[in-house]
Backbone as XML, in Angstrom:
<?xml version="1.0"?>
<chain id="A" units="angstrom">
  <residue number="1" name="UNK">
    <atom name="N" x="47.721" y="5.472" z="3.882"/>
    <atom name="CA" x="47.807" y="6.448" z="2.891"/>
    <atom name="C" x="49.045" y="6.405" z="2.276"/>
  </residue>
  <residue number="2" name="UNK">
    <atom name="N" x="49.316" y="6.679" z="1.028"/>
    <atom name="CA" x="50.775" y="6.610" z="0.311"/>
    <atom name="C" x="51.258" y="7.798" z="0.530"/>
  </residue>
  <residue number="3" name="UNK">
    <atom name="N" x="52.798" y="7.756" z="0.529"/>
    <atom name="CA" x="53.806" y="8.809" z="0.679"/>
    <atom name="C" x="53.426" y="10.076" z="-0.155"/>
  </residue>
  <residue number="4" name="UNK">
    <atom name="N" x="52.931" y="9.908" z="-1.241"/>
    <atom name="CA" x="52.762" y="11.056" z="-2.097"/>
    <atom name="C" x="51.439" y="11.750" z="-1.751"/>
  </residue>
  <residue number="5" name="UNK">
    <atom name="N" x="50.334" y="10.997" z="-1.199"/>
    <atom name="CA" x="49.149" y="11.414" z="-0.817"/>
    <atom name="C" x="49.303" y="12.433" z="0.547"/>
  </residue>
  <residue number="6" name="UNK">
    <atom name="N" x="50.370" y="11.623" z="1.425"/>
    <atom name="CA" x="50.828" y="12.467" z="2.683"/>
    <atom name="C" x="51.238" y="13.784" z="2.407"/>
  </residue>
  <residue number="7" name="UNK">
    <atom name="N" x="52.189" y="13.695" z="1.387"/>
    <atom name="CA" x="52.969" y="14.852" z="0.961"/>
    <atom name="C" x="52.025" y="16.109" z="0.385"/>
  </residue>
  <residue number="8" name="UNK">
    <atom name="N" x="51.113" y="15.470" z="-0.609"/>
    <atom name="CA" x="50.105" y="16.466" z="-1.045"/>
    <atom name="C" x="49.403" y="17.285" z="0.111"/>
  </residue>
  <residue number="9" name="UNK">
    <atom name="N" x="48.590" y="16.352" z="0.832"/>
    <atom name="CA" x="47.915" y="16.944" z="1.981"/>
    <atom name="C" x="48.875" y="18.147" z="2.859"/>
  </residue>
  <residue number="10" name="UNK">
    <atom name="N" x="49.954" y="17.464" z="3.220"/>
    <atom name="CA" x="50.869" y="18.614" z="3.975"/>
    <atom name="C" x="51.172" y="19.883" z="3.200"/>
  </residue>
  <residue number="11" name="UNK">
    <atom name="N" x="51.605" y="19.625" z="2.007"/>
    <atom name="CA" x="51.802" y="20.692" z="1.134"/>
    <atom name="C" x="50.409" y="21.593" z="0.893"/>
  </residue>
  <residue number="12" name="UNK">
    <atom name="N" x="49.596" y="21.254" z="0.712"/>
    <atom name="CA" x="48.275" y="21.802" z="0.540"/>
    <atom name="C" x="47.966" y="22.766" z="1.862"/>
  </residue>
  <residue number="13" name="UNK">
    <atom name="N" x="48.054" y="22.177" z="3.041"/>
    <atom name="CA" x="47.845" y="22.811" z="4.379"/>
    <atom name="C" x="48.982" y="23.891" z="4.446"/>
  </residue>
  <residue number="14" name="UNK">
    <atom name="N" x="50.121" y="23.505" z="4.299"/>
    <atom name="CA" x="51.310" y="24.700" z="4.536"/>
    <atom name="C" x="50.935" y="25.778" z="3.502"/>
  </residue>
  <residue number="15" name="UNK">
    <atom name="N" x="50.239" y="25.760" z="2.469"/>
    <atom name="CA" x="50.423" y="26.895" z="1.435"/>
    <atom name="C" x="49.306" y="27.815" z="1.791"/>
  </residue>
  <residue number="16" name="UNK">
    <atom name="N" x="48.413" y="27.519" z="2.809"/>
    <atom name="CA" x="47.203" y="28.173" z="2.918"/>
    <atom name="C" x="47.143" y="29.034" z="3.986"/>
  </residue>
  <residue number="17" name="UNK">
    <atom name="N" x="47.484" y="30.167" z="4.083"/>
    <atom name="CA" x="47.702" y="30.995" z="5.377"/>
    <atom name="C" x="46.968" y="32.445" z="5.284"/>
  </residue>
  <residue number="18" name="UNK">
    <atom name="N" x="45.863" y="32.427" z="6.033"/>
    <atom name="CA" x="45.097" y="33.487" z="6.218"/>
    <atom name="C" x="45.259" y="34.577" z="7.415"/>
  </residue>
  <residue number="19" name="UNK">
    <atom name="N" x="44.796" y="35.738" z="7.509"/>
    <atom name="CA" x="45.203" y="36.437" z="8.560"/>
    <atom name="C" x="43.886" y="36.208" z="9.628"/>
  </residue>
  <residue number="20" name="UNK">
    <atom name="N" x="42.621" y="36.006" z="8.986"/>
    <atom name="CA" x="41.691" y="35.525" z="10.269"/>
    <atom name="C" x="40.898" y="37.165" z="10.287"/>
  </residue>
  <residue number="21" name="UNK">
    <atom name="N" x="41.496" y="38.010" z="10.586"/>
    <atom name="CA" x="40.949" y="39.119" z="11.018"/>
    <atom name="C" x="41.769" y="40.450" z="10.210"/>
  </residue>
  <residue number="22" name="UNK">
    <atom name="N" x="41.172" y="41.673" z="10.143"/>
    <atom name="CA" x="41.964" y="42.737" z="9.420"/>
    <atom name="C" x="43.133" y="43.106" z="10.184"/>
  </residue>
  <residue number="23" name="UNK">
    <atom name="N" x="44.280" y="42.937" z="9.563"/>
    <atom name="CA" x="45.324" y="43.395" z="10.343"/>
    <atom name="C" x="45.617" y="44.855" z="10.324"/>
  </residue>
  <residue number="24" name="UNK">
    <atom name="N" x="46.348" y="45.438" z="11.363"/>
    <atom name="CA" x="46.512" y="46.806" z="11.616"/>
    <atom name="C" x="46.765" y="47.527" z="10.331"/>
  </residue>
  <residue number="25" name="UNK">
    <atom name="N" x="47.651" y="46.700" z="9.517"/>
    <atom name="CA" x="48.319" y="47.553" z="8.410"/>
    <atom name="C" x="47.383" y="47.968" z="7.254"/>
  </residue>
  <residue number="26" name="UNK">
    <atom name="N" x="46.370" y="47.139" z="7.031"/>
    <atom name="CA" x="45.311" y="47.706" z="6.201"/>
    <atom name="C" x="44.146" y="48.346" z="6.821"/>
  </residue>
  <residue number="27" name="UNK">
    <atom name="N" x="43.967" y="47.880" z="7.926"/>
    <atom name="CA" x="42.771" y="48.461" z="8.753"/>
    <atom name="C" x="42.873" y="49.931" z="9.066"/>
  </residue>
  <residue number="28" name="UNK">
    <atom name="N" x="44.135" y="50.415" z="8.911"/>
    <atom name="CA" x="44.451" y="52.006" z="9.189"/>
    <atom name="C" x="43.747" y="52.869" z="7.904"/>
  </residue>
  <residue number="29" name="UNK">
    <atom name="N" x="43.409" y="52.194" z="6.850"/>
    <atom name="CA" x="43.002" y="53.087" z="5.830"/>
    <atom name="C" x="41.488" y="53.244" z="5.776"/>
  </residue>
  <residue number="30" name="UNK">
    <atom name="N" x="40.816" y="52.604" z="6.716"/>
    <atom name="CA" x="39.578" y="52.965" z="6.650"/>
    <atom name="C" x="39.087" y="54.483" z="6.943"/>
  </residue>
  <residue number="31" name="UNK">
    <atom name="N" x="38.024" y="54.952" z="6.054"/>
    <atom name="CA" x="37.755" y="56.254" z="6.228"/>
    <atom name="C" x="38.356" y="57.274" z="5.454"/>
  </residue>
  <residue number="32" name="UNK">
    <atom name="N" x="39.556" y="56.646" z="5.008"/>
    <atom name="CA" x="40.334" y="57.738" z="3.916"/>
    <atom name="C" x="39.895" y="57.623" z="2.583"/>
  </residue>
  <residue number="33" name="UNK">
    <atom name="N" x="40.132" y="58.898" z="1.920"/>
    <atom name="CA" x="39.910" y="58.783" z="0.440"/>
    <atom name="C" x="40.451" y="57.708" z="-0.356"/>
  </residue>
  <residue number="34" name="UNK">
    <atom name="N" x="39.679" y="57.147" z="-1.288"/>
    <atom name="CA" x="40.075" y="56.131" z="-1.952"/>
    <atom name="C" x="41.104" y="56.206" z="-3.160"/>
  </residue>
  <residue number="35" name="UNK">
    <atom name="N" x="40.890" y="57.363" z="-3.886"/>
    <atom name="CA" x="41.671" y="57.820" z="-4.839"/>
    <atom name="C" x="43.270" y="57.746" z="-4.773"/>
  </residue>
  <residue number="36" name="UNK">
    <atom name="N" x="43.911" y="58.099" z="-3.563"/>
    <atom name="CA" x="45.167" y="57.642" z="-3.471"/>
    <atom name="C" x="45.737" y="56.442" z="-3.368"/>
  </residue>
  <residue number="37" name="UNK">
    <atom name="N" x="44.881" y="55.545" z="-2.911"/>
    <atom name="CA" x="44.985" y="54.164" z="-2.538"/>
    <atom name="C" x="44.950" y="53.415" z="-4.185"/>
  </residue>
  <residue number="38" name="UNK">
    <atom name="N" x="43.965" y="53.776" z="-4.700"/>
    <atom name="CA" x="43.560" y="53.094" z="-5.871"/>
    <atom name="C" x="44.972" y="53.575" z="-6.860"/>
  </residue>
  <residue number="39" name="UNK">
    <atom name="N" x="45.422" y="54.885" z="-6.858"/>
    <atom name="CA" x="46.331" y="55.337" z="-7.486"/>
    <atom name="C" x="47.780" y="54.458" z="-7.768"/>
  </residue>
  <residue number="40" name="UNK">
    <atom name="N" x="47.910" y="54.269" z="-6.248"/>
    <atom name="CA" x="49.160" y="53.549" z="-5.661"/>
    <atom name="C" x="49.099" y="52.041" z="-6.012"/>
  </residue>
  <residue number="41" name="UNK">
    <atom name="N" x="47.938" y="51.392" z="-6.010"/>
    <atom name="CA" x="48.087" y="49.913" z="-6.159"/>
    <atom name="C" x="47.962" y="49.592" z="-7.714"/>
  </residue>
  <residue number="42" name="UNK">
    <atom name="N" x="47.392" y="50.693" z="-8.526"/>
    <atom name="CA" x="47.181" y="50.400" z="-10.038"/>
    <atom name="C" x="45.866" y="49.625" z="-10.195"/>
  </residue>
  <residue number="43" name="UNK">
    <atom name="N" x="45.808" y="49.225" z="-11.436"/>
    <atom name="CA" x="44.353" y="48.778" z="-11.910"/>
    <atom name="C" x="44.224" y="47.206" z="-11.212"/>
  </residue>
  <residue number="44" name="UNK">
    <atom name="N" x="43.049" y="47.200" z="-10.573"/>
    <atom name="CA" x="42.688" y="46.005" z="-9.925"/>
    <atom name="C" x="42.553" y="44.960" z="-10.670"/>
  </residue>
  <residue number="45" name="UNK">
    <atom name="N" x="42.634" y="43.486" z="-10.275"/>
    <atom name="CA" x="42.310" y="42.175" z="-11.021"/>
    <atom name="C" x="40.799" y="42.052" z="-11.066"/>
  </residue>
  <residue number="46" name="UNK">
    <atom name="N" x="39.961" y="42.687" z="-10.194"/>
    <atom name="CA" x="38.490" y="42.567" z="-10.344"/>
    <atom name="C" x="38.136" y="43.845" z="-9.586"/>
  </residue>
  <residue number="47" name="UNK">
    <atom name="N" x="36.705" y="43.886" z="-10.041"/>
    <atom name="CA" x="35.891" y="45.069" z="-9.511"/>
    <atom name="C" x="34.493" y="44.542" z="-9.710"/>
  </residue>
  <residue number="48" name="UNK">
    <atom name="N" x="33.854" y="44.825" z="-8.417"/>
    <atom name="CA" x="32.541" y="44.320" z="-8.352"/>
    <atom name="C" x="31.458" y="45.559" z="-7.728"/>
  </residue>
  <residue number="49" name="UNK">
    <atom name="N" x="30.353" y="45.690" z="-8.212"/>
    <atom name="CA" x="29.627" y="46.657" z="-7.471"/>
    <atom name="C" x="28.784" y="45.885" z="-6.474"/>
  </residue>
  <residue number="50" name="UNK">
    <atom name="N" x="28.589" y="46.600" z="-5.371"/>
    <atom name="CA" x="27.903" y="46.429" z="-4.196"/>
    <atom name="C" x="26.878" y="47.298" z="-3.801"/>
  </residue>
  <residue number="51" name="UNK">
    <atom name="N" x="25.997" y="47.109" z="-3.047"/>
    <atom name="CA" x="25.008" y="48.194" z="-2.457"/>
    <atom name="C" x="25.728" y="49.167" z="-2.128"/>
  </residue>
  <residue number="52" name="UNK">
    <atom name="N" x="25.662" y="50.333" z="-2.607"/>
    <atom name="CA" x="26.206" y="51.628" z="-2.231"/>
    <atom name="C" x="27.720" y="51.833" z="-2.418"/>
  </residue>
  <residue number="53" name="UNK">
    <atom name="N" x="28.492" y="50.926" z="-3.079"/>
    <atom name="CA" x="30.127" y="51.203" z="-3.348"/>
    <atom name="C" x="30.414" y="50.087" z="-4.338"/>
  </residue>
  <residue number="54" name="UNK">
    <atom name="N" x="31.710" y="50.141" z="-4.265"/>
    <atom name="CA" x="32.595" y="48.956" z="-5.031"/>
    <atom name="C" x="33.583" y="48.335" z="-4.308"/>
  </residue>
  <residue number="55" name="UNK">
    <atom name="N" x="33.694" y="47.014" z="-4.912"/>
    <atom name="CA" x="34.973" y="46.256" z="-4.222"/>
    <atom name="C" x="35.938" y="46.204" z="-5.251"/>
  </residue>
  <residue number="56" name="UNK">
    <atom name="N" x="37.334" y="46.446" z="-4.893"/>
    <atom name="CA" x="38.146" y="46.305" z="-5.709"/>
    <atom name="C" x="39.083" y="45.139" z="-5.305"/>
  </residue>
  <residue number="57" name="UNK">
    <atom name="N" x="39.820" y="44.208" z="-5.991"/>
    <atom name="CA" x="40.630" y="43.216" z="-5.555"/>
    <atom name="C" x="41.886" y="43.306" z="-6.028"/>
  </residue>
  <residue number="58" name="UNK">
    <atom name="N" x="42.902" y="42.943" z="-5.756"/>
    <atom name="CA" x="44.376" y="42.656" z="-6.233"/>
    <atom name="C" x="44.850" y="41.464" z="-5.773"/>
  </residue>
  <residue number="59" name="UNK">
    <atom name="N" x="45.496" y="40.548" z="-6.496"/>
    <atom name="CA" x="46.250" y="39.574" z="-6.017"/>
    <atom name="C" x="47.626" y="39.399" z="-6.164"/>
  </residue>
  <residue number="60" name="UNK">
    <atom name="N" x="48.188" y="38.863" z="-5.384"/>
    <atom name="CA" x="49.919" y="38.589" z="-5.661"/>
    <atom name="C" x="50.098" y="37.106" z="-5.250"/>
  </residue>
  <residue number="61" name="UNK">
    <atom name="N" x="51.349" y="36.846" z="-5.686"/>
    <atom name="CA" x="51.920" y="35.467" z="-5.273"/>
    <atom name="C" x="53.339" y="35.406" z="-5.229"/>
  </residue>
  <residue number="62" name="UNK">
    <atom name="N" x="53.780" y="34.857" z="-4.260"/>
    <atom name="CA" x="55.226" y="34.649" z="-3.811"/>
    <atom name="C" x="55.607" y="33.368" z="-3.862"/>
  </residue>
  <residue number="63" name="UNK">
    <atom name="N" x="56.693" y="33.065" z="-4.393"/>
    <atom name="CA" x="57.190" y="31.575" z="-4.554"/>
    <atom name="C" x="58.409" y="31.505" z="-3.515"/>
  </residue>
  <residue number="64" name="UNK">
    <atom name="N" x="58.551" y="30.804" z="-2.605"/>
    <atom name="CA" x="59.511" y="30.217" z="-1.802"/>
    <atom name="C" x="60.286" y="29.123" z="-2.231"/>
  </residue>
  <residue number="65" name="UNK">
    <atom name="N" x="61.735" y="29.084" z="-2.676"/>
    <atom name="CA" x="62.401" y="28.041" z="-3.278"/>
    <atom name="C" x="62.529" y="27.152" z="-2.410"/>
  </residue>
  <residue number="66" name="UNK">
    <atom name="N" x="62.789" y="27.364" z="-1.059"/>
    <atom name="CA" x="62.973" y="26.127" z="-0.418"/>
    <atom name="C" x="62.216" y="26.179" z="1.253"/>
  </residue>
  <residue number="67" name="UNK">
    <atom name="N" x="61.054" y="26.065" z="0.910"/>
    <atom name="CA" x="60.149" y="26.058" z="2.141"/>
    <atom name="C" x="60.218" y="25.029" z="2.950"/>
  </residue>
  <residue number="68" name="UNK">
    <atom name="N" x="60.238" y="24.891" z="4.237"/>
    <atom name="CA" x="60.565" y="23.547" z="4.919"/>
    <atom name="C" x="59.210" y="23.077" z="5.126"/>
  </residue>
  <residue number="69" name="UNK">
    <atom name="N" x="59.022" y="21.932" z="4.990"/>
    <atom name="CA" x="57.684" y="21.118" z="4.996"/>
    <atom name="C" x="57.992" y="19.873" z="5.818"/>
  </residue>
  <residue number="70" name="UNK">
    <atom name="N" x="56.915" y="19.716" z="6.622"/>
    <atom name="CA" x="56.842" y="18.532" z="7.526"/>
    <atom name="C" x="56.122" y="17.420" z="6.673"/>
  </residue>
  <residue number="71" name="UNK">
    <atom name="N" x="56.697" y="16.176" z="6.552"/>
    <atom name="CA" x="55.814" y="14.986" z="5.754"/>
    <atom name="C" x="56.037" y="13.906" z="6.671"/>
  </residue>
  <residue number="72" name="UNK">
    <atom name="N" x="55.064" y="12.880" z="6.684"/>
    <atom name="CA" x="54.989" y="11.508" z="7.101"/>
    <atom name="C" x="55.451" y="10.406" z="6.185"/>
  </residue>
  <residue number="73" name="UNK">
    <atom name="N" x="56.496" y="9.635" z="6.518"/>
    <atom name="CA" x="57.158" y="8.756" z="5.585"/>
    <atom name="C" x="56.739" y="7.448" z="6.296"/>
  </residue>
  <residue number="74" name="UNK">
    <atom name="N" x="56.229" y="6.490" z="5.560"/>
    <atom name="CA" x="55.886" y="5.081" z="6.136"/>
    <atom name="C" x="56.901" y="4.294" z="5.702"/>
  </residue>
  <residue number="75" name="UNK">
    <atom name="N" x="57.508" y="3.488" z="6.442"/>
    <atom name="CA" x="58.829" y="2.604" z="6.215"/>
    <atom name="C" x="58.025" y="1.187" z="6.513"/>
  </residue>
  <residue number="76" name="UNK">
    <atom name="N" x="58.230" y="0.270" z="5.491"/>
    <atom name="CA" x="57.897" y="-1.128" z="5.571"/>
    <atom name="C" x="59.027" y="-1.956" z="5.583"/>
  </residue>
  <residue number="77" name="UNK">
    <atom name="N" x="59.970" y="-1.754" z="5.826"/>
    <atom name="CA" x="61.288" y="-2.525" z="5.663"/>
    <atom name="C" x="61.193" y="-3.766" z="6.618"/>
  </residue>
  <residue number="78" name="UNK">
    <atom name="N" x="60.782" y="-3.538" z="7.955"/>
    <atom name="CA" x="60.647" y="-4.285" z="9.136"/>
    <atom name="C" x="59.370" y="-5.348" z="8.724"/>
  </residue>
  <residue number="79" name="UNK">
    <atom name="N" x="58.548" y="-5.023" z="7.738"/>
    <atom name="CA" x="57.482" y="-5.794" z="7.555"/>
    <atom name="C" x="56.265" y="-5.263" z="8.186"/>
  </residue>
  <residue number="80" name="UNK">
    <atom name="N" x="56.361" y="-4.289" z="9.013"/>
    <atom name="CA" x="55.313" y="-3.555" z="9.519"/>
    <atom name="C" x="55.644" y="-2.012" z="9.565"/>
  </residue>
  <residue number="81" name="UNK">
    <atom name="N" x="54.284" y="-1.523" z="9.322"/>
    <atom name="CA" x="54.389" y="-0.019" z="8.783"/>
    <atom name="C" x="54.911" y="0.803" z="10.007"/>
  </residue>
  <residue number="82" name="UNK">
    <atom name="N" x="55.884" y="1.619" z="9.809"/>
    <atom name="CA" x="56.491" y="2.434" z="10.788"/>
    <atom name="C" x="56.434" y="4.016" z="10.272"/>
  </residue>
  <residue number="83" name="UNK">
    <atom name="N" x="55.658" y="4.808" z="10.979"/>
    <atom name="CA" x="55.610" y="6.122" z="10.533"/>
    <atom name="C" x="56.567" y="7.207" z="11.247"/>
  </residue>
  <residue number="84" name="UNK">
    <atom name="N" x="57.541" y="7.721" z="10.046"/>
    <atom name="CA" x="58.348" y="8.679" z="10.601"/>
    <atom name="C" x="58.170" y="10.060" z="10.037"/>
  </residue>
  <residue number="85" name="UNK">
    <atom name="N" x="58.385" y="11.209" z="11.019"/>
    <atom name="CA" x="58.408" y="12.465" z="10.456"/>
    <atom name="C" x="59.498" y="13.042" z="9.822"/>
  </residue>
  <residue number="86" name="UNK">
    <atom name="N" x="59.719" y="13.592" z="8.839"/>
    <atom name="CA" x="60.815" y="14.207" z="8.016"/>
    <atom name="C" x="60.325" y="15.731" z="7.534"/>
  </residue>
  <residue number="87" name="UNK">
    <atom name="N" x="61.535" y="16.577" z="7.799"/>
    <atom name="CA" x="61.488" y="17.768" z="6.933"/>
    <atom name="C" x="61.846" y="17.859" z="5.706"/>
  </residue>
  <residue number="88" name="UNK">
    <atom name="N" x="61.513" y="18.184" z="4.873"/>
    <atom name="CA" x="61.801" y="18.294" z="3.297"/>
    <atom name="C" x="61.779" y="19.835" z="2.942"/>
  </residue>
  <residue number="89" name="UNK">
    <atom name="N" x="62.470" y="20.232" z="1.852"/>
    <atom name="CA" x="62.505" y="21.458" z="1.624"/>
    <atom name="C" x="61.659" y="21.426" z="0.177"/>
  </residue>
  <residue number="90" name="UNK">
    <atom name="N" x="60.831" y="22.153" z="-0.035"/>
    <atom name="CA" x="60.130" y="22.140" z="-1.256"/>
    <atom name="C" x="59.620" y="23.287" z="-1.774"/>
  </residue>
  <residue number="91" name="UNK">
    <atom name="N" x="59.649" y="23.510" z="-3.210"/>
    <atom name="CA" x="59.156" y="25.042" z="-3.501"/>
    <atom name="C" x="57.820" y="25.173" z="-3.012"/>
  </residue>
  <residue number="92" name="UNK">
    <atom name="N" x="57.223" y="26.187" z="-2.889"/>
    <atom name="CA" x="55.934" y="26.606" z="-2.501"/>
    <atom name="C" x="55.548" y="28.059" z="-2.540"/>
  </residue>
  <residue number="93" name="UNK">
    <atom name="N" x="54.367" y="28.159" z="-3.037"/>
    <atom name="CA" x="53.767" y="29.476" z="-3.464"/>
    <atom name="C" x="52.775" y="30.025" z="-2.470"/>
  </residue>
  <residue number="94" name="UNK">
    <atom name="N" x="52.848" y="31.356" z="-2.128"/>
    <atom name="CA" x="51.892" y="31.776" z="-1.146"/>
    <atom name="C" x="51.139" y="32.789" z="-1.945"/>
  </residue>
  <residue number="95" name="UNK">
    <atom name="N" x="49.972" y="32.959" z="-1.683"/>
    <atom name="CA" x="48.975" y="34.024" z="-2.347"/>
    <atom name="C" x="48.440" y="35.045" z="-1.442"/>
  </residue>
  <residue number="96" name="UNK">
    <atom name="N" x="48.109" y="36.097" z="-2.018"/>
    <atom name="CA" x="47.503" y="37.112" z="-1.194"/>
    <atom name="C" x="46.426" y="37.952" z="-2.104"/>
  </residue>
  <residue number="97" name="UNK">
    <atom name="N" x="45.215" y="38.326" z="-1.317"/>
    <atom name="CA" x="44.188" y="38.960" z="-1.845"/>
    <atom name="C" x="44.062" y="40.139" z="-1.047"/>
  </residue>
  <residue number="98" name="UNK">
    <atom name="N" x="44.096" y="41.482" z="-1.795"/>
    <atom name="CA" x="43.845" y="42.776" z="-0.865"/>
    <atom name="C" x="42.347" y="42.978" z="-1.454"/>
  </residue>
  <residue number="99" name="UNK">
    <atom name="N" x="41.587" y="43.344" z="-0.726"/>
    <atom name="CA" x="40.135" y="43.705" z="-1.136"/>
    <atom name="C" x="39.958" y="45.139" z="-0.199"/>
  </residue>
  <residue number="100" name="UNK">
    <atom name="N" x="39.550" y="45.955" z="-1.400"/>
    <atom name="CA" x="39.211" y="47.412" z="-1.012"/>
    <atom name="C" x="37.823" y="47.669" z="-1.241"/>
  </residue>
  <residue number="101" name="UNK">
    <atom name="N" x="36.993" y="48.220" z="-0.105"/>
    <atom name="CA" x="35.589" y="48.326" z="-0.477"/>
    <atom name="C" x="35.557" y="49.965" z="-0.276"/>
  </residue>
  <residue number="102" name="UNK">
    <atom name="N" x="34.842" y="50.570" z="-1.371"/>
    <atom name="CA" x="34.776" y="51.979" z="-1.397"/>
    <atom name="C" x="33.146" y="52.304" z="-1.535"/>
  </residue>
  <residue number="103" name="UNK">
    <atom name="N" x="32.926" y="53.152" z="-0.492"/>
    <atom name="CA" x="31.415" y="53.529" z="-0.438"/>
    <atom name="C" x="31.097" y="54.510" z="-1.581"/>
  </residue>
  <residue number="104" name="UNK">
    <atom name="N" x="29.984" y="55.119" z="-1.728"/>
    <atom name="CA" x="29.322" y="56.063" z="-2.794"/>
    <atom name="C" x="30.190" y="57.295" z="-2.775"/>
  </residue>
  <residue number="105" name="UNK">
    <atom name="N" x="30.688" y="57.598" z="-1.433"/>
    <atom name="CA" x="31.099" y="59.053" z="-1.341"/>
    <atom name="C" x="32.707" y="58.891" z="-1.589"/>
  </residue>
  <residue number="106" name="UNK">
    <atom name="N" x="33.231" y="57.673" z="-1.973"/>
    <atom name="CA" x="34.836" y="57.654" z="-2.450"/>
    <atom name="C" x="35.691" y="57.322" z="-1.238"/>
  </residue>
  <residue number="107" name="UNK">
    <atom name="N" x="34.847" y="57.156" z="-0.117"/>
    <atom name="CA" x="35.920" y="56.605" z="1.271"/>
    <atom name="C" x="35.872" y="55.180" z="1.358"/>
  </residue>
  <residue number="108" name="UNK">
    <atom name="N" x="37.050" y="54.755" z="1.807"/>
    <atom name="CA" x="37.320" y="53.394" z="2.152"/>
    <atom name="C" x="36.381" y="52.947" z="3.379"/>
  </residue>
  <residue number="109" name="UNK">
    <atom name="N" x="35.499" y="51.895" z="3.025"/>
    <atom name="CA" x="34.818" y="51.477" z="4.136"/>
    <atom name="C" x="35.274" y="50.273" z="4.768"/>
  </residue>
  <residue number="110" name="UNK">
    <atom name="N" x="36.202" y="49.584" z="3.866"/>
    <atom name="CA" x="36.701" y="48.174" z="4.282"/>
    <atom name="C" x="37.849" y="47.890" z="3.487"/>
  </residue>
  <residue number="111" name="UNK">
    <atom name="N" x="38.806" y="47.636" z="4.224"/>
    <atom name="CA" x="40.050" y="47.167" z="3.362"/>
    <atom name="C" x="40.849" y="45.840" z="4.188"/>
  </residue>
  <residue number="112" name="UNK">
    <atom name="N" x="40.755" y="44.896" z="3.565"/>
    <atom name="CA" x="41.398" y="43.703" z="4.272"/>
    <atom name="C" x="42.264" y="42.914" z="3.127"/>
  </residue>
  <residue number="113" name="UNK">
    <atom name="N" x="43.074" y="42.067" z="3.883"/>
    <atom name="CA" x="44.161" y="41.141" z="3.284"/>
    <atom name="C" x="43.823" y="39.701" z="3.683"/>
  </residue>
  <residue number="114" name="UNK">
    <atom name="N" x="43.984" y="38.848" z="2.882"/>
    <atom name="CA" x="43.688" y="37.374" z="2.931"/>
    <atom name="C" x="45.257" y="36.897" z="2.479"/>
  </residue>
  <residue number="115" name="UNK">
    <atom name="N" x="45.949" y="36.440" z="3.506"/>
    <atom name="CA" x="47.299" y="35.774" z="2.915"/>
    <atom name="C" x="48.261" y="36.072" z="3.928"/>
  </residue>
  <residue number="116" name="UNK">
    <atom name="N" x="49.526" y="35.853" z="3.919"/>
    <atom name="CA" x="50.393" y="36.142" z="4.942"/>
    <atom name="C" x="51.132" y="37.477" z="4.480"/>
  </residue>
  <residue number="117" name="UNK">
    <atom name="N" x="51.824" y="38.152" z="5.330"/>
    <atom name="CA" x="52.516" y="39.467" z="5.078"/>
    <atom name="C" x="53.658" y="39.361" z="3.834"/>
  </residue>
  <residue number="118" name="UNK">
    <atom name="N" x="54.282" y="38.134" z="4.088"/>
    <atom name="CA" x="55.136" y="38.094" z="2.858"/>
    <atom name="C" x="54.534" y="37.857" z="1.460"/>
  </residue>
  <residue number="119" name="UNK">
    <atom name="N" x="53.377" y="37.037" z="1.333"/>
    <atom name="CA" x="52.818" y="37.041" z="0.013"/>
    <atom name="C" x="52.173" y="38.508" z="-0.322"/>
  </residue>
  <residue number="120" name="UNK">
    <atom name="N" x="51.657" y="39.090" z="0.821"/>
    <atom name="CA" x="51.060" y="40.418" z="0.325"/>
    <atom name="C" x="52.055" y="41.716" z="0.381"/>
  </residue>
  <residue number="121" name="UNK">
    <atom name="N" x="53.423" y="41.312" z="0.437"/>
    <atom name="CA" x="54.451" y="42.329" z="0.344"/>
    <atom name="C" x="54.418" y="43.084" z="-0.989"/>
  </residue>
  <residue number="122" name="UNK">
    <atom name="N" x="54.373" y="42.396" z="-2.225"/>
    <atom name="CA" x="54.275" y="43.114" z="-3.324"/>
    <atom name="C" x="53.399" y="44.248" z="-3.345"/>
  </residue>
  <residue number="123" name="UNK">
    <atom name="N" x="52.384" y="43.775" z="-3.081"/>
    <atom name="CA" x="51.050" y="44.962" z="-2.856"/>
    <atom name="C" x="51.250" y="45.870" z="-1.931"/>
  </residue>
  <residue number="124" name="UNK">
    <atom name="N" x="51.625" y="45.643" z="-0.453"/>
    <atom name="CA" x="51.856" y="46.585" z="0.287"/>
    <atom name="C" x="52.834" y="47.383" z="0.098"/>
  </residue>
  <residue number="125" name="UNK">
    <atom name="N" x="53.917" y="46.992" z="-0.437"/>
    <atom name="CA" x="55.022" y="47.908" z="-0.868"/>
    <atom name="C" x="54.634" y="49.241" z="-1.935"/>
  </residue>
  <residue number="126" name="UNK">
    <atom name="N" x="53.657" y="48.919" z="-2.773"/>
    <atom name="CA" x="53.213" y="50.136" z="-3.521"/>
    <atom name="C" x="52.444" y="50.933" z="-2.696"/>
  </residue>
  <residue number="127" name="UNK">
    <atom name="N" x="51.962" y="50.560" z="-1.489"/>
    <atom name="CA" x="51.390" y="51.626" z="-0.462"/>
    <atom name="C" x="52.324" y="52.146" z="0.209"/>
  </residue>
  <residue number="128" name="UNK">
    <atom name="N" x="53.413" y="52.012" z="0.266"/>
    <atom name="CA" x="54.830" y="52.368" z="0.939"/>
    <atom name="C" x="54.635" y="52.016" z="2.376"/>
  </residue>
  <residue number="129" name="UNK">
    <atom name="N" x="54.191" y="50.799" z="2.334"/>
    <atom name="CA" x="54.018" y="50.134" z="3.967"/>
    <atom name="C" x="55.259" y="49.000" z="4.299"/>
  </residue>
  <residue number="130" name="UNK">
    <atom name="N" x="55.979" y="49.158" z="5.412"/>
    <atom name="CA" x="56.995" y="48.078" z="5.694"/>
    <atom name="C" x="56.647" y="46.768" z="5.471"/>
  </residue>
</chain>
């Protein structure tokens, strides 16, 4: 595999961070009235009707100027391939999606985040969360 291909695979894997399950920071909003949350977050990027409610989505992206990335470099100077691990610093963008599901009564039935806390910070800051 070429050096560029290895670097692209490593960068793609490093840029994708998901939470797996609902973190407590957004999970605590379940059952609350949706209007204050919607007002704080502002207009959503997308809005979809679902059975008995609506799903609102907001997205954010944070660029890290010097994220440490592990790459594998193959050296052929000895005539035989020698793989070496190196750490390089590259710009990297992390993304976040907040999804708020509101039932027909206007209550939050589900609120999830998909992304790292750092990538979600611009959105969570609007909610007054640390």
